[in-house]
C-alpha atoms as one frame of an Amber mdcrd trajectory, in Angstrom:
protein
 -14.809  -4.889 -13.553 -18.106  -6.062 -14.949 -20.158  -4.707 -12.040 -21.083
  -8.147 -10.734 -18.282  -8.084  -8.207 -17.030  -4.627  -7.343 -14.548  -5.983
  -4.808 -13.251  -3.086  -2.745 -14.346  -0.357  -5.197 -17.297   0.720  -3.057
 -15.727   0.286   0.382 -15.948   3.684   2.116 -12.913   5.469   3.501 -12.129
   4.555   7.086 -11.743   7.069   9.887  -7.985   6.411   9.807  -7.815   7.176
   6.080  -9.717  10.441   6.583  -7.444  11.384   9.495  -4.247  10.570   7.562
  -5.425  12.519   4.497  -6.216  15.558   6.624  -2.996  15.478   8.663  -0.659
  14.170   5.906   0.781  11.917   8.639   1.109   8.222   7.722   0.884   7.123
  11.366  -2.751   8.296  11.471  -3.784   5.360   9.271  -3.353   1.669  10.044
  -1.573  -0.742   7.678  -5.004  -2.241   6.920  -6.366   1.226   6.041  -3.576
   1.652   3.479  -4.024  -1.814   1.952  -7.812  -1.427   1.670  -7.283   2.017
   0.107  -4.969   0.545  -2.518  -7.444  -2.262  -3.255 -10.258   0.313  -3.537
  -8.207   2.329  -6.044  -7.334  -0.777  -8.090 -10.895  -2.145  -8.120 -12.389
   1.240  -9.042  -9.941   1.672 -11.921  -8.180   4.662 -10.355  -4.898   2.674
 -10.255  -3.768   0.246 -12.937  -0.830  -1.350 -11.134   1.070  -3.978 -13.089
   3.452  -4.741 -10.217   3.216  -4.481  -6.469   5.704  -4.921  -3.654   4.364
  -4.699  -0.111   6.876  -4.470   2.721   5.788  -5.469   6.196   7.348  -4.414
   9.494   6.207  -6.893  12.119   6.383  -6.561  15.915   7.148  -9.892  17.566
   5.758 -10.986  20.947   9.282 -10.979  22.421   9.697  -7.287  21.538  11.822
  -7.956  18.464  11.060  -6.912  14.916  10.742  -8.850  11.711  10.493  -7.827
   8.072   8.641  -9.610   5.297   7.425  -8.714   1.833   4.913  -9.866  -0.735
   5.069  -9.145  -4.435   3.165  -9.774  -7.629   3.795  -8.811 -11.217   6.237
  -9.388 -14.022   9.219  -7.189 -13.171  12.633  -8.822 -13.085  14.977  -8.396
 -10.125  16.700  -5.270 -11.439  13.395  -3.539 -12.220  12.118  -4.428  -8.726
  15.175  -2.793  -7.154  14.595   0.248  -9.366  10.965   0.443  -8.223  11.989
   0.252  -4.567  14.741   2.844  -5.063  12.256   5.239  -6.627   9.850   4.730
  -3.706  12.659   5.414  -1.200  13.468   8.636  -3.048   9.771   9.656  -3.003
   9.580   8.929   0.749  12.707  11.003   1.442  11.256  13.966  -0.459   8.092
  13.841   1.664   9.931  13.907   4.987
């Protein structure tokens, strides 16, 4: 960043982020807290992500659930599956 537009780099941690860091419990932060935290880390240079996959669990008004995802980067389909598999393994080790 050239300093003219810091983006999210200077956005302070939210109460939810502080709470989740202290408790190590993901449910203490909101999805927005997590996304802003990732953007803060990217804009500050702490993370240099070359690919991102964001999965979304969505509650519907009728009580049902929906799943969506967004992605950006240059990984092919097999590499994307490998990235997701590694994340699943990391999540299982934390629980």
